[in-house]
DRENDODO-441967 format. One record per atom (N, C-alpha, C): x, y, z; atom name; residue number from 1. Coordinates in Angstrom, 3 decimals, decimal comma. Layout:
N
<r <X; Y; Z>; 'CA'; NUM>
...
//
This chain:
108
<r <0,839; -1,173; 0,000>; 'N'; 1>
<r <0,000; 0,000; 0,000>; 'CA'; 1>
<r <0,889; 1,242; 0,000>; 'C'; 1>
<r <0,494; 2,257; -0,756>; 'N'; 2>
<r <1,217; 3,513; -0,777>; 'CA'; 2>
<r <1,104; 4,202; 0,572>; 'C'; 2>
<r <2,183; 4,865; 0,958>; 'N'; 3>
<r <2,175; 5,600; 2,209>; 'CA'; 3>
<r <1,682; 7,016; 1,948>; 'C'; 3>
<r <0,734; 7,453; 2,746>; 'N'; 4>
<r <0,219; 8,809; 2,641>; 'CA'; 4>
<r <1,123; 9,709; 3,476>; 'C'; 4>
<r <1,470; 10,909; 2,982>; 'N'; 5>
<r <2,356; 11,797; 3,740>; 'CA'; 5>
<r <1,790; 12,158; 5,113>; 'C'; 5>
<r <2,711; 12,452; 6,023>; 'N'; 6>
<r <2,333; 12,800; 7,399>; 'CA'; 6>
<r <2,626; 14,269; 7,674>; 'C'; 6>
<r <1,812; 14,839; 8,546>; 'N'; 7>
<r <2,046; 16,180; 9,094>; 'CA'; 7>
<r <2,471; 15,957; 10,544>; 'C'; 7>
<r <3,652; 16,459; 10,905>; 'N'; 8>
<r <4,157; 16,191; 12,251>; 'CA'; 8>
<r <4,393; 17,450; 13,083>; 'C'; 8>
<r <4,281; 18,638; 12,468>; 'N'; 9>
<r <4,500; 19,881; 13,213>; 'CA'; 9>
<r <3,438; 20,909; 12,840>; 'C'; 9>
<r <3,267; 21,895; 13,706>; 'N'; 10>
<r <2,344; 22,997; 13,409>; 'CA'; 10>
<r <2,829; 23,766; 12,181>; 'C'; 10>
<r <4,141; 23,891; 12,010>; 'N'; 11>
<r <4,684; 24,590; 10,844>; 'CA'; 11>
<r <4,292; 23,874; 9,551>; 'C'; 11>
<r <4,411; 22,540; 9,546>; 'N'; 12>
<r <3,977; 21,765; 8,376>; 'CA'; 12>
<r <2,481; 21,930; 8,145>; 'C'; 12>
<r <1,715; 21,895; 9,225>; 'N'; 13>
<r <0,272; 22,075; 9,109>; 'CA'; 13>
<r <-0,040; 23,419; 8,460>; 'C'; 13>
<r <0,628; 24,475; 8,922>; 'N'; 14>
<r <0,370; 25,813; 8,383>; 'CA'; 14>
<r <0,693; 25,880; 6,900>; 'C'; 14>
<r <1,842; 25,358; 6,501>; 'N'; 15>
<r <2,239; 25,464; 5,099>; 'CA'; 15>
<r <1,458; 24,534; 4,179>; 'C'; 15>
<r <1,110; 23,347; 4,653>; 'N'; 16>
<r <0,478; 22,363; 3,769>; 'CA'; 16>
<r <-1,038; 22,313; 3,874>; 'C'; 16>
<r <-1,595; 22,741; 4,991>; 'N'; 17>
<r <-3,046; 22,629; 5,194>; 'CA'; 17>
<r <-3,690; 24,007; 5,300>; 'C'; 17>
<r <-3,260; 24,767; 6,269>; 'N'; 18>
<r <-3,908; 26,062; 6,519>; 'CA'; 18>
<r <-3,756; 27,017; 5,339>; 'C'; 18>
<r <-2,631; 27,000; 4,660>; 'N'; 19>
<r <-2,404; 27,899; 3,530>; 'CA'; 19>
<r <-2,856; 27,310; 2,197>; 'C'; 19>
<r <-3,403; 26,114; 2,204>; 'N'; 20>
<r <-3,827; 25,461; 0,964>; 'CA'; 20>
<r <-5,199; 25,964; 0,522>; 'C'; 20>
<r <-5,350; 26,159; -0,779>; 'N'; 21>
<r <-6,661; 26,518; -1,326>; 'CA'; 21>
<r <-7,443; 25,274; -1,730>; 'C'; 21>
<r <-6,785; 24,140; -1,754>; 'N'; 22>
<r <-7,446; 22,868; -2,073>; 'CA'; 22>
<r <-8,029; 22,253; -0,811>; 'C'; 22>
<r <-9,056; 21,417; -0,950>; 'N'; 23>
<r <-9,543; 20,701; 0,228>; 'CA'; 23>
<r <-8,481; 19,706; 0,711>; 'C'; 23>
<r <-8,330; 19,620; 2,020>; 'N'; 24>
<r <-7,325; 18,747; 2,626>; 'CA'; 24>
<r <-8,011; 17,864; 3,663>; 'C'; 24>
<r <-7,763; 16,575; 3,567>; 'N'; 25>
<r <-8,267; 15,622; 4,548>; 'CA'; 25>
<r <-7,126; 15,223; 5,471>; 'C'; 25>
<r <-7,337; 15,403; 6,770>; 'N'; 26>
<r <-6,398; 14,910; 7,773>; 'CA'; 26>
<r <-7,040; 13,721; 8,460>; 'C'; 26>
<r <-6,277; 12,678; 8,691>; 'N'; 27>
<r <-6,821; 11,522; 9,401>; 'CA'; 27>
<r <-5,847; 11,096; 10,477>; 'C'; 27>
<r <-6,400; 10,627; 11,576>; 'N'; 28>
<r <-5,588; 10,164; 12,697>; 'CA'; 28>
<r <-4,971; 8,815; 12,329>; 'C'; 28>
<r <-3,673; 8,726; 12,377>; 'N'; 29>
<r <-2,972; 7,523; 11,916>; 'CA'; 29>
<r <-3,390; 6,225; 12,583>; 'C'; 29>
<r <-3,624; 6,172; 13,903>; 'N'; 30>
<r <-4,058; 4,890; 14,481>; 'CA'; 30>
<r <-5,361; 4,383; 13,860>; 'C'; 30>
<r <-6,274; 5,279; 13,549>; 'N'; 31>
<r <-7,528; 4,870; 12,907>; 'CA'; 31>
<r <-7,241; 4,400; 11,487>; 'C'; 31>
<r <-6,429; 5,165; 10,773>; 'N'; 32>
<r <-6,085; 4,822; 9,395>; 'CA'; 32>
<r <-5,420; 3,457; 9,325>; 'C'; 32>
<r <-4,466; 3,211; 10,197>; 'N'; 33>
<r <-3,722; 1,957; 10,150>; 'CA'; 33>
<r <-4,580; 0,771; 10,536>; 'C'; 33>
<r <-5,627; 1,023; 11,275>; 'N'; 34>
<r <-6,487; -0,064; 11,709>; 'CA'; 34>
<r <-7,650; -0,277; 10,770>; 'C'; 34>
<r <-8,772; 0,301; 11,123>; 'N'; 35>
<r <-10,026; -0,027; 10,464>; 'CA'; 35>
<r <-10,226; 0,574; 9,083>; 'C'; 35>
<r <-9,595; 1,704; 8,766>; 'N'; 36>
<r <-9,983; 2,433; 7,565>; 'CA'; 36>
<r <-8,892; 2,545; 6,508>; 'C'; 36>
<r <-7,890; 1,693; 6,546>; 'N'; 37>
<r <-6,801; 1,814; 5,580>; 'CA'; 37>
<r <-7,297; 1,668; 4,149>; 'C'; 37>
<r <-8,217; 0,766; 3,884>; 'N'; 38>
<r <-8,730; 0,584; 2,516>; 'CA'; 38>
<r <-9,488; 1,820; 2,044>; 'C'; 38>
<r <-10,285; 2,430; 2,932>; 'N'; 39>
<r <-11,044; 3,615; 2,559>; 'CA'; 39>
<r <-10,132; 4,802; 2,268>; 'C'; 39>
<r <-9,112; 5,002; 3,100>; 'N'; 40>
<r <-8,187; 6,111; 2,878>; 'CA'; 40>
<r <-7,409; 5,890; 1,588>; 'C'; 40>
<r <-6,976; 4,679; 1,342>; 'N'; 41>
<r <-6,274; 4,379; 0,089>; 'CA'; 41>
<r <-7,187; 4,655; -1,101>; 'C'; 41>
<r <-8,450; 4,251; -1,005>; 'N'; 42>
<r <-9,401; 4,508; -2,076>; 'CA'; 42>
<r <-9,577; 6,011; -2,308>; 'C'; 42>
<r <-9,640; 6,787; -1,241>; 'N'; 43>
<r <-9,773; 8,241; -1,385>; 'CA'; 43>
<r <-8,591; 8,835; -2,135>; 'C'; 43>
<r <-7,376; 8,373; -1,833>; 'N'; 44>
<r <-6,198; 8,914; -2,512>; 'CA'; 44>
<r <-6,222; 8,599; -3,998>; 'C'; 44>
<r <-6,842; 7,492; -4,370>; 'N'; 45>
<r <-6,883; 7,082; -5,769>; 'CA'; 45>
<r <-8,057; 7,688; -6,535>; 'C'; 45>
<r <-9,145; 8,009; -5,857>; 'N'; 46>
<r <-10,358; 8,437; -6,560>; 'CA'; 46>
<r <-10,695; 9,915; -6,409>; 'C'; 46>
<r <-10,056; 10,615; -5,495>; 'N'; 47>
<r <-10,365; 12,032; -5,274>; 'CA'; 47>
<r <-9,107; 12,869; -5,486>; 'C'; 47>
<r <-8,740; 13,067; -6,753>; 'N'; 48>
<r <-7,511; 13,796; -7,056>; 'CA'; 48>
<r <-7,590; 15,263; -6,644>; 'C'; 48>
<r <-8,793; 15,782; -6,455>; 'N'; 49>
<r <-8,957; 17,176; -6,023>; 'CA'; 49>
<r <-8,650; 17,354; -4,539>; 'C'; 49>
<r <-8,431; 16,264; -3,836>; 'N'; 50>
<r <-8,264; 16,272; -2,389>; 'CA'; 50>
<r <-6,824; 15,921; -2,035>; 'C'; 50>
<r <-6,216; 16,714; -1,157>; 'N'; 51>
<r <-4,900; 16,390; -0,623>; 'CA'; 51>
<r <-5,112; 15,684; 0,712>; 'C'; 51>
<r <-4,403; 14,582; 0,938>; 'N'; 52>
<r <-4,619; 13,772; 2,134>; 'CA'; 52>
<r <-3,308; 13,635; 2,908>; 'C'; 52>
<r <-3,401; 13,874; 4,224>; 'N'; 53>
<r <-2,261; 13,716; 5,120>; 'CA'; 53>
<r <-2,688; 12,928; 6,348>; 'C'; 53>
<r <-1,759; 12,172; 6,887>; 'N'; 54>
<r <-1,965; 11,521; 8,171>; 'CA'; 54>
<r <-1,366; 12,367; 9,282>; 'C'; 54>
<r <-2,015; 12,358; 10,445>; 'N'; 55>
<r <-1,471; 13,023; 11,632>; 'CA'; 55>
<r <-1,654; 12,087; 12,821>; 'C'; 55>
<r <-0,825; 12,266; 13,827>; 'N'; 56>
<r <-0,985; 11,421; 15,011>; 'CA'; 56>
<r <-1,829; 12,141; 16,056>; 'C'; 56>
<r <-2,175; 11,431; 17,107>; 'N'; 57>
<r <-3,064; 12,000; 18,125>; 'CA'; 57>
<r <-2,417; 13,187; 18,841>; 'C'; 57>
<r <-1,101; 13,207; 18,941>; 'N'; 58>
<r <-0,421; 14,359; 19,536>; 'CA'; 58>
<r <-0,676; 15,613; 18,705>; 'C'; 58>
<r <-0,590; 15,487; 17,370>; 'N'; 59>
<r <-0,857; 16,635; 16,488>; 'CA'; 59>
<r <-2,310; 17,070; 16,591>; 'C'; 59>
<r <-3,233; 16,123; 16,704>; 'N'; 60>
<r <-4,640; 16,494; 16,871>; 'CA'; 60>
<r <-4,798; 17,321; 18,145>; 'C'; 60>
<r <-4,122; 16,925; 19,207>; 'N'; 61>
<r <-4,155; 17,694; 20,449>; 'CA'; 61>
<r <-3,606; 19,099; 20,268>; 'C'; 61>
<r <-2,501; 19,220; 19,526>; 'N'; 62>
<r <-1,936; 20,543; 19,253>; 'CA'; 62>
<r <-2,910; 21,400; 18,449>; 'C'; 62>
<r <-3,544; 20,804; 17,451>; 'N'; 63>
<r <-4,514; 21,554; 16,646>; 'CA'; 63>
<r <-5,706; 21,984; 17,490>; 'C'; 63>
<r <-6,141; 21,120; 18,398>; 'N'; 64>
<r <-7,277; 21,452; 19,264>; 'CA'; 64>
<r <-6,934; 22,621; 20,192>; 'C'; 64>
<r <-5,684; 22,706; 20,617>; 'N'; 65>
<r <-5,275; 23,834; 21,464>; 'CA'; 65>
<r <-5,123; 25,115; 20,647>; 'C'; 65>
<r <-4,809; 24,981; 19,362>; 'N'; 66>
<r <-4,583; 26,139; 18,503>; 'CA'; 66>
<r <-5,867; 26,652; 17,860>; 'C'; 66>
<r <-6,752; 25,738; 17,488>; 'N'; 67>
<r <-7,978; 26,098; 16,775>; 'CA'; 67>
<r <-9,185; 25,679; 17,604>; 'C'; 67>
<r <-10,002; 26,640; 17,940>; 'N'; 68>
<r <-11,151; 26,407; 18,818>; 'CA'; 68>
<r <-12,095; 25,331; 18,289>; 'C'; 68>
<r <-12,254; 25,227; 16,978>; 'N'; 69>
<r <-13,234; 24,306; 16,399>; 'CA'; 69>
<r <-12,752; 22,860; 16,298>; 'C'; 69>
<r <-11,485; 22,606; 16,548>; 'N'; 70>
<r <-10,946; 21,253; 16,395>; 'CA'; 70>
<r <-11,199; 20,437; 17,661>; 'C'; 70>
<r <-11,754; 19,251; 17,472>; 'N'; 71>
<r <-12,031; 18,338; 18,581>; 'CA'; 71>
<r <-10,892; 17,337; 18,737>; 'C'; 71>
<r <-10,554; 17,037; 19,970>; 'N'; 72>
<r <-9,503; 16,045; 20,223>; 'CA'; 72>
<r <-9,960; 14,630; 19,896>; 'C'; 72>
<r <-11,249; 14,431; 19,677>; 'N'; 73>
<r <-11,756; 13,095; 19,350>; 'CA'; 73>
<r <-11,936; 12,888; 17,850>; 'C'; 73>
<r <-11,549; 13,867; 17,048>; 'N'; 74>
<r <-11,720; 13,740; 15,598>; 'CA'; 74>
<r <-10,799; 12,658; 15,045>; 'C'; 74>
<r <-11,352; 11,786; 14,240>; 'N'; 75>
<r <-10,556; 10,793; 13,537>; 'CA'; 75>
<r <-10,206; 11,263; 12,140>; 'C'; 75>
<r <-11,083; 12,095; 11,575>; 'N'; 76>
<r <-10,909; 12,664; 10,246>; 'CA'; 76>
<r <-11,323; 14,125; 10,299>; 'C'; 76>
<r <-10,564; 15,002; 9,641>; 'N'; 77>
<r <-10,919; 16,417; 9,554>; 'CA'; 77>
<r <-10,779; 16,867; 8,112>; 'C'; 77>
<r <-11,750; 17,619; 7,644>; 'N'; 78>
<r <-11,708; 18,176; 6,298>; 'CA'; 78>
<r <-11,485; 19,675; 6,409>; 'C'; 78>
<r <-10,422; 20,163; 5,772>; 'N'; 79>
<r <-10,050; 21,579; 5,808>; 'CA'; 79>
<r <-10,101; 22,148; 4,402>; 'C'; 79>
<r <-10,416; 23,423; 4,302>; 'N'; 80>
<r <-10,310; 24,142; 3,029>; 'CA'; 80>
<r <-10,200; 25,622; 3,342>; 'C'; 80>
<r <-9,266; 26,289; 2,683>; 'N'; 81>
<r <-9,088; 27,717; 2,892>; 'CA'; 81>
<r <-8,734; 28,087; 4,319>; 'C'; 81>
<r <-8,006; 27,220; 5,009>; 'N'; 82>
<r <-7,575; 27,506; 6,365>; 'CA'; 82>
<r <-8,609; 27,265; 7,446>; 'C'; 82>
<r <-9,763; 26,742; 7,073>; 'N'; 83>
<r <-10,838; 26,490; 8,038>; 'CA'; 83>
<r <-11,187; 25,008; 8,065>; 'C'; 83>
<r <-11,512; 24,512; 9,252>; 'N'; 84>
<r <-11,997; 23,140; 9,354>; 'CA'; 84>
<r <-13,468; 23,153; 8,940>; 'C'; 84>
<r <-13,791; 22,380; 7,905>; 'N'; 85>
<r <-15,165; 22,324; 7,398>; 'CA'; 85>
<r <-15,983; 21,257; 8,100>; 'C'; 85>
<r <-15,329; 20,147; 8,416>; 'N'; 86>
<r <-16,054; 19,030; 9,021>; 'CA'; 86>
<r <-15,072; 18,159; 9,789>; 'C'; 86>
<r <-15,593; 17,527; 10,839>; 'N'; 87>
<r <-14,821; 16,580; 11,634>; 'CA'; 87>
<r <-15,671; 15,345; 11,837>; 'C'; 87>
<r <-15,023; 14,207; 11,791>; 'N'; 88>
<r <-15,742; 12,950; 11,936>; 'CA'; 88>
<r <-14,979; 12,031; 12,866>; 'C'; 88>
<r <-15,710; 11,242; 13,625>; 'N'; 89>
<r <-15,079; 10,168; 14,381>; 'CA'; 89>
<r <-14,876; 9,009; 13,409>; 'C'; 89>
<r <-14,130; 8,019; 13,819>; 'N'; 90>
<r <-13,875; 6,877; 12,947>; 'CA'; 90>
<r <-15,136; 6,192; 12,471>; 'C'; 90>
<r <-16,152; 6,162; 13,319>; 'N'; 91>
<r <-17,390; 5,475; 12,943>; 'CA'; 91>
<r <-18,239; 6,274; 11,963>; 'C'; 91>
<r <-17,874; 7,524; 11,720>; 'N'; 92>
<r <-18,637; 8,369; 10,799>; 'CA'; 92>
<r <-18,005; 8,439; 9,415>; 'C'; 92>
<r <-17,140; 7,494; 9,083>; 'N'; 93>
<r <-16,395; 7,569; 7,830>; 'CA'; 93>
<r <-17,310; 7,587; 6,602>; 'C'; 93>
<r <-18,456; 6,947; 6,663>; 'N'; 94>
<r <-19,337; 6,940; 5,495>; 'CA'; 94>
<r <-19,969; 8,309; 5,270>; 'C'; 94>
<r <-20,237; 9,049; 6,340>; 'N'; 95>
<r <-20,698; 10,433; 6,197>; 'CA'; 95>
<r <-19,592; 11,274; 5,566>; 'C'; 95>
<r <-18,365; 11,023; 5,958>; 'N'; 96>
<r <-17,228; 11,714; 5,367>; 'CA'; 96>
<r <-17,157; 11,453; 3,871>; 'C'; 96>
<r <-17,334; 10,213; 3,474>; 'N'; 97>
<r <-17,298; 9,869; 2,050>; 'CA'; 97>
<r <-18,352; 10,662; 1,275>; 'C'; 97>
<r <-19,548; 10,815; 1,827>; 'N'; 98>
<r <-20,615; 11,566; 1,163>; 'CA'; 98>
<r <-20,238; 13,037; 1,020>; 'C'; 98>
<r <-19,636; 13,618; 2,059>; 'N'; 99>
<r <-19,206; 15,016; 1,997>; 'CA'; 99>
<r <-18,129; 15,192; 0,935>; 'C'; 99>
<r <-17,159; 14,294; 0,903>; 'N'; 100>
<r <-16,084; 14,391; -0,086>; 'CA'; 100>
<r <-16,620; 14,263; -1,503>; 'C'; 100>
<r <-17,576; 13,377; -1,693>; 'N'; 101>
<r <-18,191; 13,226; -3,006>; 'CA'; 101>
<r <-18,872; 14,527; -3,420>; 'C'; 101>
<r <-19,582; 15,159; -2,493>; 'N'; 102>
<r <-20,275; 16,411; -2,790>; 'CA'; 102>
<r <-19,286; 17,525; -3,129>; 'C'; 102>
<r <-18,185; 17,609; -2,407>; 'N'; 103>
<r <-17,178; 18,631; -2,698>; 'CA'; 103>
<r <-16,559; 18,386; -4,062>; 'C'; 103>
<r <-16,280; 17,137; -4,383>; 'N'; 104>
<r <-15,707; 16,810; -5,689>; 'CA'; 104>
<r <-16,621; 17,216; -6,824>; 'C'; 104>
<r <-17,902; 16,984; -6,672>; 'N'; 105>
<r <-18,855; 17,357; -7,706>; 'CA'; 105>
<r <-18,989; 18,864; -7,803>; 'C'; 105>
<r <-18,943; 19,567; -6,688>; 'N'; 106>
<r <-19,081; 21,021; -6,674>; 'CA'; 106>
<r <-17,875; 21,691; -7,315>; 'C'; 106>
<r <-16,666; 21,189; -7,030>; 'N'; 107>
<r <-15,444; 21,816; -7,517>; 'CA'; 107>
<r <-15,124; 21,477; -8,965>; 'C'; 107>
<r <-15,734; 20,446; -9,520>; 'N'; 108>
<r <-15,422; 20,027; -10,899>; 'CA'; 108>
<r <-15,884; 21,033; -11,926>; 'C'; 108>
//
């Protein structure tokens, strides 16, 4: 399986996510490595309009302290234009898929 790039610092987050004009999906690596690896791999192959990065739970904690809207329980976060658009727990991955599909259709 292809390895998805990781964000490990706030500086990387700022340059690659917050300053990006493209939609960016962040996912918590323990969730990705466990239950949702096939779904994340599928997203990287089918949603070319979306940039995808993995982050660890420590980074999620840092983001939650930096950005009021970020939850420490988020397994997946969708960002665009420097704002978090949606957050999902691991069990909400199918809702995430529907949102990503809608964004892809809107941006095309």
